[in-house]
C-alpha positions in Angstrom: 96.2 101.9 87.8 93.4 103.2 88.0 91.0 100.6 89.6 93.8 100.6 92.3 93.2 104.3 92.8 89.7 104.3 93.1 89.7 101.2 95.7 92.0 103.2 97.5 90.0 106.3 97.9 86.9 103.9 98.5 88.7 101.9 101.3 89.8 105.5 103.1 86.1 107.1 102.9 84.8 103.6 104.1 87.1 103.7 106.8 86.3 107.2 107.8 82.4 107.0 107.9 82.8 103.5 109.6 84.7 105.3 112.3 81.9 108.4 111.9 79.3 105.9 112.5 81.2 104.4 115.4 81.4 107.7 116.9 77.9 108.7 116.7 76.4 105.3 117.4 78.5 105.5 121.2 77.1 109.0 121.6 73.7 108.1 120.7 73.8 104.9 122.7 75.3 106.8 125.6 72.7 109.5 125.5 70.0 107.0 125.3 71.3 105.3 128.4 71.3 108.7 130.2 68.2 109.7 129.6 66.5 106.5 130.5 68.6 106.8 133.8 67.5 110.2 134.5 63.6 109.0 133.3 63.4 106.1 135.6 65.1 108.0 138.5 62.6 110.9 137.4 59.7 108.4 137.7 60.5 107.1 141.1 60.5 110.4 142.5 57.1 111.1 140.8 56.0 107.8 142.1 56.5 108.7 145.7 55.4 112.2 145.2 52.3 111.1 143.6 51.8 108.2 146.4 52.1 110.9 149.3 49.3 113.3 147.6 47.4 110.5 147.1 47.7 109.3 150.7 47.2 112.8 152.1 44.3 113.4 149.9 42.7 110.3 151.4 43.8 110.7 154.9 42.3 114.2 154.5 39.1 113.3 153.4 38.5 110.3 155.8 39.0 113.4 158.7 36.7 115.6 157.0 34.3 112.7 156.8 34.1 113.0 153.1 34.5 109.1 152.7 32.1 109.2 149.3 34.7 111.9 147.7 37.3 109.1 147.9 35.7 107.4 144.9 35.5 110.8 143.0 39.3 111.7 143.6 39.8 107.8 142.2 38.1 108.7 139.0 40.2 112.0 138.9 43.2 110.1 139.2 42.3 107.5 136.4 42.8 110.1 134.0 46.2 111.2 135.1 48.5 109.6 132.2 50.5 106.9 133.3 48.8 105.6 136.3 48.0 101.9 135.2 46.9 100.7 138.8 45.8 102.2 141.8 44.4 100.2 144.8 44.0 100.5 148.4 44.1 97.3 150.3 44.0 96.1 153.3 47.5 95.0 154.7 46.7 91.9 156.4 43.7 90.4 154.6 44.5 91.7 150.8 41.2 93.2 150.8 40.8 95.9 148.3 38.8 98.8 149.5 39.2 101.3 146.7 40.3 100.8 143.2 40.4 102.5 139.9 38.4 99.5 138.5 35.3 98.7 140.2 35.8 94.7 139.5 38.6 94.7 142.5 36.6 96.3 144.9 35.4 93.8 148.0 38.1 91.4 146.6 41.5 90.0 147.6 44.3 91.8 146.0 45.7 89.7 143.0 48.3 87.2 144.7 51.1 88.5 142.4 50.6 91.9 144.0 50.3 90.8 147.3 53.3 88.9 147.0 55.1 92.2 145.8 53.8 94.2 148.5 55.3 91.6 151.1 58.6 91.4 149.5 58.9 95.3 148.9 56.9 96.6 151.6 58.4 99.7 153.2 61.4 99.6 150.8 60.3 102.5 148.0 59.4 102.3 144.9 60.9 99.7 142.4 60.5 98.3 139.0 58.9 95.6 137.7 58.1 94.4 133.7 54.5 93.8 133.3 54.1 91.7 129.9 55.8 93.7 127.4 55.8 96.7 129.8 58.0 98.3 132.2 56.2 100.0 135.2 57.6 101.5 138.5 55.4 100.2 141.5 55.2 101.7 145.1 52.9 100.5 148.2 52.8 103.2 150.5 51.1 102.3 154.2 48.5 104.7 155.8 49.4 104.9 159.3 46.4 104.8 161.9 46.6 108.2 163.4 45.2 109.2 166.7 42.7 111.4 164.6 41.6 108.2 163.2 40.9 106.2 166.3 36.9 107.8 166.4 36.1 105.2 163.3 39.4 102.9 163.6 40.5 100.2 166.3 43.6 102.2 168.0 45.4 98.4 168.1 45.6 98.7 164.0 49.0 99.8 162.8 48.1 100.7 159.3 44.8 101.4 158.3 45.5 100.5 154.7 48.3 100.2 151.7 48.0 102.0 148.5 49.4 100.6 145.4 50.4 102.6 142.6 51.6 101.2 139.6 53.0 104.1 136.9 53.6 102.4 133.3 56.9 103.7 131.5 55.3 103.3 127.9 54.7 106.8 127.5 57.9 108.0 128.7 59.8 105.2 126.8 57.9 106.2 123.5 59.3 109.6 123.6 62.5 108.7 124.6 62.1 106.2 121.3 60.8 109.1 119.1 63.4 111.5 120.1 66.0 108.6 119.7 64.8 108.0 116.1 64.9 111.8 115.3 68.6 111.8 116.4 69.4 108.8 114.2 67.6 110.4 111.2 69.7 113.4 112.0 72.8 111.6 112.6 72.2 109.6 109.2 71.6 112.5 107.0 74.8 114.1 108.8 77.1 111.0 107.7 75.6 111.2 104.1 76.3 114.5 104.0 79.9 114.2 105.4 80.5 111.4 103.1 79.5 113.5 100.1 82.2 116.4 101.3 84.7 113.9 102.1 84.5 112.6 98.9 84.6 115.6 97.1 87.6 116.4 99.5 89.4 113.2 98.7 88.9 113.5 95.3 90.4 117.2 95.0 93.1 116.9 97.3 94.4 113.4 96.7 93.0 111.7 93.9 93.8 114.4 91.3 97.2 115.1 92.8 97.8 111.6 92.8 97.0 111.0 89.4 98.8 113.6 88.0 101.9 111.8 89.9 100.7 108.1 88.2 100.6 109.9 84.5 104.0 111.4 85.1 105.2 107.9 86.0 103.7 106.5 82.9 105.6 109.1 80.8 108.6 108.3 82.5 108.5 104.6 82.0 107.9 105.2 78.4 111.4 107.0 78.4 110.1 110.5 78.8 112.6 111.9 81.4 111.7 115.6 80.6 108.3 115.3 82.4 107.8 117.2 85.5 104.9 117.2 88.1 103.4 120.7 89.0 103.7 121.4 92.7 100.6 123.0 93.8 101.0 123.2 97.8 103.8 122.1 100.3 101.5 119.0 101.9 102.4 115.9 101.7 101.6 115.1 98.1 103.3 118.3 97.3 106.7 116.6 99.0 106.3 113.5 97.2 105.6 115.4 93.7 109.1 117.2 94.5 110.8 114.1 95.1 109.6 112.2 92.1 110.7 115.8 90.1 114.2 115.4 91.6 114.2 111.6 91.0 113.5 112.0 87.0 116.3 114.8 87.2 118.9 112.6 88.5 118.0 109.8 86.2 118.0 112.3 83.1 121.2 113.3 84.6 122.5 109.6 85.0 121.3 108.7 81.5 123.4 111.4 80.4 126.3 110.5 81.7 126.0 106.6 80.7 125.5 107.7 76.9 128.5 110.2 77.3 130.6 107.1 78.8 129.3 104.5 76.1 130.2 107.4 73.2 133.4 107.6 75.0 133.9 103.7 75.4 132.8 103.2 71.8 135.2 105.9 70.1 138.0 104.2 72.5 136.9 101.0 71.2 137.4 102.0 67.6 140.7 103.7 68.3 141.8 100.7 69.9 140.8 98.3 66.9 142.2 101.0 64.7 145.1 100.6 66.6 145.3 97.1 66.5 144.5 96.9 62.8 147.8 99.4 62.1 149.8 97.2 64.9 149.1 93.9 63.0 149.8 95.4 59.6 153.3 96.8 61.0 154.0 93.6 62.8 153.6 91.5 59.6 155.7 93.7 57.8 158.3 93.5 60.6 157.9 89.6 60.7 159.8 88.5 57.6 162.6 91.0 57.4 163.2 90.4 61.3 163.5 86.6 60.1 165.9 87.3 57.5 168.2 89.4 59.4 168.0 86.7 62.4 169.1 84.4 59.8 171.9 86.1 58.2 173.3 86.9 61.4 173.0 83.5 62.8 175.1 82.3 59.5 177.5 85.1 60.4 178.1 83.9 63.8 178.7 80.3 63.0 181.4 81.4 60.7 183.0 83.7 63.3 185.8 82.1 65.0 185.9 81.8 69.1 188.5 84.4 69.0 186.9 86.8 67.1 186.7 90.3 69.0 183.3 91.0 67.4 181.6 87.6 68.0 180.0 88.7 71.3 178.3 91.9 69.6 176.7 89.7 67.0 175.6 87.4 69.6 173.9 90.3 71.3 172.6 91.5 68.0 170.8 88.1 67.5 169.2 88.5 71.0 167.8 91.6 70.3 166.3 90.6 67.0 165.1 87.7 68.9 163.3 90.2 71.4 161.9 92.0 68.5 160.5 88.9 67.1 158.9 88.1 70.5 157.2 91.8 70.4 155.7 91.4 67.0 154.6 87.7 68.0 152.4 89.5 71.2 150.8 92.4 68.9 149.8 89.7 66.2 148.4 87.6 69.2 146.3 90.9 70.2 145.4 91.4 66.7 143.8 88.3 66.3 140.1 87.6 66.0 138.3 86.8 69.0 137.7 83.1 69.4 136.5 82.0 72.7 138.0 78.8 73.9 138.9 77.7 77.7 141.9 76.2 78.5 144.5 75.9 81.3 146.0 79.2 81.7 149.1 80.6 83.8 148.0 83.6 85.0 151.2 85.0 86.1 152.6 84.5 82.6 149.5 86.0 80.9 149.8 89.1 83.4 153.4 89.6 82.4 152.6 89.4 78.9 150.1 92.0 79.2 152.0 94.6 81.4 154.3 94.7 78.4 151.8 96.7 76.5 150.3 98.6 79.9 154.0 99.7 80.5 154.1 101.3 77.1 151.1 103.5 77.9 152.3 104.3 81.3 155.5 105.3 80.7 153.9 108.8 79.4 152.5 109.5 82.8 155.8 108.1 84.4 153.3 105.3 86.2 154.6 102.7 88.0 153.6 99.0 87.4 153.9 96.0 89.9 153.1 92.5 89.6 153.4 90.4 92.5 152.0 86.6 92.6 152.9 83.3 94.3 154.3 81.1 92.0 152.8 79.4 89.2 149.3 80.0 89.2 146.8 78.0 86.9 143.4 78.6 86.1 140.6 77.2 83.2 139.8 80.2 81.3 139.9 81.9 77.9 143.3 83.7 78.2 142.4 86.3 75.0 139.4 87.6 76.9 141.0 87.3 80.3 143.9 89.3 78.7 141.8 92.0 77.0 140.1 92.4 80.6 143.4 93.1 82.4 144.2 95.3 79.9 141.2 97.5 79.8 141.3 98.0 83.6 145.0 99.0 83.5 144.3 101.5 80.7 141.1 103.0 82.8 143.5 103.4 85.5 146.3 104.9 83.6 144.0 107.4 82.3 141.9 108.1 85.6 145.5 108.9 87.2 147.8 111.7 87.3 151.4 111.7 86.7 153.6 109.6 89.2 151.1 107.1 89.6 151.3 103.7 90.7 149.3 100.3 89.7 149.6 97.1 91.8 148.7 93.9 90.6 148.4 90.7 93.2 147.7 87.6 92.2 147.2 84.6 95.2 145.5 81.3 95.4 142.6 81.2 98.3 140.5 78.4 99.2 136.8 78.6 99.3 133.9 76.8 100.5 131.0 75.9 97.8 128.3 73.5 98.0 130.5 71.1 96.3 133.0 71.4 98.7 136.4 73.4 99.5 138.0 74.1 96.3 141.3 76.2 95.7 140.8 79.7 94.0 142.9 82.5 92.2 142.2 86.0 93.5 143.4 88.7 91.3 143.6 92.3 92.7 144.4 95.7 90.8 144.7 98.7 92.6 145.7 102.2 91.3 146.2 105.5 92.9 143.7 107.1 91.6 140.9 109.5 92.6 138.6 106.5 92.6 134.9 106.6 91.4 132.1 109.3 92.6 129.6 108.2 95.4 126.7 109.8 93.4 
């Protein structure tokens, strides 16, 4: 039982922790995607601003005739963080005229970069993956202004194209570092939450349920005075209250059963004693009745047909025979029980049993009626069935007030069974008593 409780607590804690982890993970992923999206947007804007500044700086130096300072500006740009590539090349030939790296000067722009220019020219900055790194690239064309016609042909639309490639490595490194810090913080929060939640579960769930389980074990051993202390009015408190009410009702039911059992034992003892007394009386009456019956039969046979007292003697003989029948019934009831099934006429058996029932019912003016449909034969133990009917009727008489009524009916009914259709005898015993209480 204890193992089941721990398993339940572990499942509850694990489920809560998993939910918490999922929520934290979703929030962190959403935060990461939001930061990434905003960072990329910022880098695009930075690329445009940076490209415009470089373009304006170059044009300004060229118009001032300070071409030698363009190289100094390029060296200064090389020290700017995240700037991977800066080329100025001819849009027609692809020849590099200025670059952060001297190895590109006077040479053609790499085919990959020139291809990107042809695809994305005039479309603004875009993102590419260069090996393991992501970069933002922008191609910005330098227009051939009127002020430039002194040194350049006026027929040329663009003097050159600026290629700027900014690496996202630094930005993503910051994002990953922040993400790792958030992850470690969330992990510590989950561990702390798990410990606090476990303590709360043990304090508010495990211990109260443990007390209820312990009380159940005591009740299982028969201790019906055990009660569970109620500390609050939450669900577990209500459960403890219901448990206490259940044990209280069980105790009342047990006491009622014991009282009924004692009553039945007392009554059975009285019936046994009454049976022994009746049996003894019946034995004492049987022989004298036999002698009286024989003597009266002799007297009756010696009387002539015209004797005026002969009908009286015949009636006396009939009454003696009736007494003898009563004595036989009493002796039959007093015989030791020996279960033996036989064919029994249930109508005759009930008639014989009601002879004794009426003797008890006459004291309360209780009417006993029996209705049946002809002869009904069953295969049963007659003595046991007679005792059952007698007990039910005596219980009904005891439960009823005066002028009550007992109705017994017996009829034949067909029933469908697995082996086929058969006829059964239905026996119904009804009384006008108060009945059994619902509780």
